[in-house]
C-alpha positions as CSV (number, residue, x, y, z in Angstrom):
1,M,-27.7,59.0,-71.8
2,K,-29.6,56.8,-69.8
3,R,-28.1,53.8,-71.6
4,I,-24.8,54.8,-71.4
5,L,-25.1,55.8,-67.4
6,F,-27.2,52.1,-66.9
7,S,-23.4,50.9,-68.9
8,V,-21.1,52.9,-66.1
9,A,-23.4,51.3,-63.1
10,T,-23.1,47.9,-64.5
11,V,-19.3,47.7,-64.8
12,V,-18.7,49.4,-61.5
13,A,-20.8,46.9,-59.8
14,M,-19.0,43.7,-61.3
15,A,-16.1,45.4,-60.3
16,A,-16.5,45.8,-56.7
17,T,-18.4,42.2,-56.4
18,P,-14.8,40.5,-56.2
19,A,-13.5,42.9,-53.3
20,L,-16.8,42.6,-51.6
21,A,-16.5,38.7,-51.2
22,A,-13.1,38.7,-50.3
23,D,-14.1,41.4,-47.5
24,M,-17.2,38.6,-46.3
25,R,-14.9,35.6,-45.6
26,A,-16.1,33.4,-42.9
27,P,-14.9,33.7,-39.7
28,A,-12.1,31.0,-38.7
29,L,-13.7,28.6,-36.3
30,K,-11.5,27.7,-32.9
31,A,-10.9,24.6,-31.4
32,P,-12.8,24.0,-27.9
33,P,-10.1,24.9,-25.1
34,M,-8.2,21.5,-23.7
35,G,-9.0,20.2,-20.7
36,P,-6.3,19.5,-17.9
37,V,-3.9,16.5,-18.6
38,M,-3.7,14.3,-15.8
39,S,-0.3,13.5,-14.5
40,W,0.2,10.5,-11.8
41,T,3.6,12.2,-10.9
42,G,3.4,14.3,-7.7
43,C,2.3,13.0,-3.7
44,Y,0.1,11.7,-2.0
45,L,-1.6,10.8,1.8
46,S,-3.6,7.5,2.1
47,G,-5.6,5.6,4.8
48,G,-7.8,2.6,4.8
49,G,-7.8,-1.2,6.3
50,G,-7.6,-4.8,5.7
51,Y,-7.2,-8.1,7.2
52,G,-4.1,-10.0,7.8
53,M,-2.9,-13.1,9.3
54,W,0.7,-14.0,10.4
55,D,2.6,-17.6,10.9
56,Q,5.5,-18.1,13.0
57,D,7.8,-21.4,13.2
58,V,8.9,-22.1,16.6
59,T,12.4,-23.8,17.6
60,S,12.3,-24.7,21.2
61,L,16.1,-24.6,22.9
62,A,17.5,-24.9,26.2
63,S,21.4,-23.9,26.6
64,N,21.1,-22.9,23.2
65,V,20.7,-27.0,22.2
66,R,17.3,-27.8,20.5
67,T,15.0,-30.0,22.9
68,D,11.8,-30.5,20.3
69,N,10.5,-31.2,17.3
70,D,9.5,-27.6,15.2
71,V,5.8,-26.0,15.8
72,T,3.9,-23.6,13.4
73,N,0.9,-21.7,14.7
74,G,-0.2,-18.0,13.7
75,G,-2.8,-15.6,14.3
76,R,-5.9,-13.7,12.0
77,G,-7.5,-10.3,12.7
78,W,-8.3,-7.0,11.1
79,F,-5.8,-3.4,10.8
80,G,-6.3,0.1,10.0
81,T,-2.9,1.3,8.3
82,V,-2.4,5.3,7.1
83,G,0.5,6.3,5.0
84,G,2.0,8.2,2.3
85,G,4.4,8.5,-0.7
86,C,5.2,10.1,-4.0
87,D,5.1,8.8,-7.8
88,L,6.6,9.8,-11.3
89,Q,5.4,9.2,-14.7
90,V,7.7,7.9,-16.8
91,S,7.7,6.9,-20.7
92,G,4.3,8.0,-21.0
93,S,2.3,4.8,-19.6
94,W,4.7,3.8,-16.4
95,V,4.7,5.0,-13.4
96,V,7.4,4.6,-10.6
97,G,7.3,5.5,-6.7
98,I,8.4,5.5,-3.1
99,F,6.2,5.3,-0.1
100,A,5.7,5.0,3.6
101,D,2.8,3.4,5.5
102,Y,2.3,2.4,9.6
103,D,-0.4,-0.4,10.5
104,F,-2.0,-0.4,13.7
105,S,-3.6,-4.1,14.5
106,D,-4.6,-6.0,16.9
107,I,-4.1,-9.6,14.9
108,D,-4.5,-12.1,17.4
109,G,-2.8,-15.7,17.2
110,N,-2.0,-18.6,19.5
111,A,1.4,-19.8,20.2
112,S,2.4,-23.0,21.5
113,V,5.6,-23.6,22.7
114,P,6.7,-27.5,23.7
115,L,9.3,-27.4,26.4
116,S,11.0,-30.8,26.8
117,G,7.8,-33.1,25.8
118,V,5.3,-30.3,27.5
119,A,3.3,-27.9,25.6
120,Y,2.9,-24.8,26.4
121,S,1.0,-22.0,25.2
122,G,-0.2,-18.4,25.3
123,N,-2.1,-15.4,23.2
124,E,0.3,-13.5,21.0
125,K,-0.7,-10.2,19.4
126,M,0.8,-8.4,16.3
127,R,0.6,-4.8,17.6
128,S,1.6,-2.8,14.8
129,A,4.3,-3.3,11.3
130,W,5.9,-0.1,9.5
131,S,6.7,-0.2,5.9
132,V,9.2,2.1,3.2
133,G,9.9,1.0,-0.2
134,G,8.9,1.2,-4.2
135,R,6.8,0.5,-6.5
136,I,6.6,0.3,-10.4
137,G,3.2,0.4,-12.4
138,Y,1.6,0.1,-15.4
139,L,-1.2,2.7,-16.7
140,I,-4.0,0.7,-18.5
141,T,-5.8,2.9,-18.8
142,P,-5.0,6.9,-17.9
143,S,-7.0,6.3,-15.0
144,V,-5.8,3.2,-13.5
145,L,-2.7,1.8,-12.3
146,T,-1.7,-1.5,-11.7
147,Y,1.9,-2.3,-9.8
148,F,4.2,-4.3,-7.9
149,S,5.8,-3.2,-4.7
150,G,8.8,-4.2,-2.4
151,G,10.7,-2.8,0.5
152,F,11.9,-3.0,4.2
153,T,9.0,-4.1,7.1
154,E,9.1,-4.1,10.9
155,A,6.3,-6.0,13.3
156,R,5.5,-5.2,16.6
157,F,4.5,-8.0,18.9
158,G,3.2,-8.2,22.3
159,A,4.5,-10.6,25.0
160,V,3.3,-14.0,25.5
161,N,2.2,-15.7,28.9
162,L,2.8,-19.4,28.4
163,A,0.7,-22.1,31.1
164,I,0.1,-25.1,30.2
165,T,-3.5,-25.3,30.3
166,S,-5.5,-22.5,29.4
167,G,-6.4,-20.4,32.3
168,T,-3.8,-21.6,34.5
169,T,-1.1,-19.4,36.2
170,P,1.6,-19.0,33.4
171,A,5.0,-20.5,33.7
172,Y,7.1,-18.8,31.3
173,T,7.2,-15.3,29.8
174,I,8.4,-14.4,26.2
175,G,9.1,-10.4,26.1
176,S,7.4,-8.3,23.4
177,H,9.7,-8.2,20.5
178,S,10.1,-6.4,16.6
179,Y,11.1,-8.7,13.7
180,S,12.5,-6.7,11.2
181,G,12.6,-7.8,7.4
182,W,11.2,-7.6,3.6
183,F,8.0,-7.2,2.1
184,L,7.0,-7.8,-1.7
185,G,3.1,-6.9,-2.8
186,G,0.8,-6.0,-6.2
187,G,-2.4,-3.9,-6.6
188,Y,-4.0,-1.8,-8.7
189,E,-5.3,2.0,-8.1
190,Y,-7.6,4.1,-9.8
191,N,-9.6,7.1,-10.0
192,L,-12.9,7.0,-8.3
193,G,-14.0,10.3,-10.6
194,W,-16.7,11.8,-7.7
195,L,-13.9,14.4,-6.7
196,P,-10.6,15.8,-8.3
197,G,-8.1,13.6,-6.6
198,L,-9.7,10.8,-4.8
199,F,-8.4,7.3,-5.8
200,W,-9.2,4.0,-4.3
201,K,-5.8,1.5,-3.3
202,T,-6.1,-2.2,-3.2
203,E,-2.7,-4.2,-2.2
204,Y,-2.1,-7.8,-1.2
205,R,1.4,-8.0,0.7
206,F,3.4,-10.5,1.9
207,A,6.4,-10.2,4.4
208,Q,8.6,-12.4,5.7
209,Y,11.1,-11.6,8.9
210,E,14.3,-12.6,10.1
211,T,14.7,-15.5,12.6
212,D,15.3,-14.0,16.2
213,N,16.1,-15.8,19.2
214,L,14.0,-15.0,22.4
215,P,14.5,-15.8,26.3
216,L,11.9,-17.2,28.3
217,T,11.9,-16.0,31.8
218,V,9.7,-16.4,34.9
219,Y,6.8,-15.4,34.7
220,G,5.7,-12.4,37.5
221,T,9.1,-12.5,38.4
222,G,11.2,-12.1,35.5
223,A,13.9,-14.4,36.1
224,A,16.4,-15.9,33.7
225,T,16.7,-19.3,32.4
226,T,18.2,-21.6,30.3
227,L,14.8,-21.9,27.9
228,S,14.5,-19.7,24.9
229,V,12.7,-20.2,21.1
230,D,13.6,-19.5,18.2
231,S,10.8,-17.9,16.0
232,R,10.6,-17.4,12.4
233,K,7.7,-15.0,11.5
234,Y,5.8,-14.4,8.3
235,S,2.9,-12.5,7.4
236,Q,0.3,-11.8,4.6
237,T,-2.5,-9.0,4.3
238,I,-5.3,-7.3,2.0
239,R,-5.5,-3.7,2.7
240,S,-7.9,-1.1,0.6
241,E,-7.1,2.9,1.5
242,L,-8.7,6.0,0.2
243,V,-5.6,7.9,-2.0
244,W,-6.1,11.9,-2.1
245,R,-3.1,12.9,-4.6
246,F,-2.5,16.8,-4.2
247,N,-1.5,17.5,-8.1
248,W,-4.5,15.9,-9.4
249,G,-6.0,17.2,-12.2
250,R,-3.8,20.7,-12.4
């Protein structure tokens, strides 16, 4: 009898083994959660500063007739800048965008103007400039963008008081004036990684302005004269800025 019972128990145990094995499967492994996808699409604000220089070609005129040889002069100095824009990441590694910025500056130089063979000179400053334009760039890594930029710009220069010898009473004044033109630039921008959305941008920019005719007036009285100058200005700047991207990492 005992042998019969033992045999029955053995058969039952063997029959139950596959069912128990099926119920004891190893739990499925889950993939770790993915981090946020970093996209350059979005808007930003920026601020910083840099070093700039301006140059000009000057032609002296009397009654709109050229009187002397052209001269070239310019200025050098520092400036601050603020701006903002929006970008769109397209086709994987390409980024296109629009932007605007404003430079407040005190880029100082000397304006030399020959009048009937006599050299007059005076201090001239680039006071400010603003630009609007676009850029196109390529991501060499997900966090580093290289780009080219271009667009419209306008620069404001202060009045110039012209004297024969520095420190003497000026004879003529050229009024303050805004020059319009275009710019081209190139630079890079990268993720600092200190805070989400904090970037650093560095850009070189060249601007060329239209030639404008500027009348000379008598210093002190503002009386009109028949004298004027044609001024064609250029500028070059190197700017570095902190950039805050609103949607980085969201």
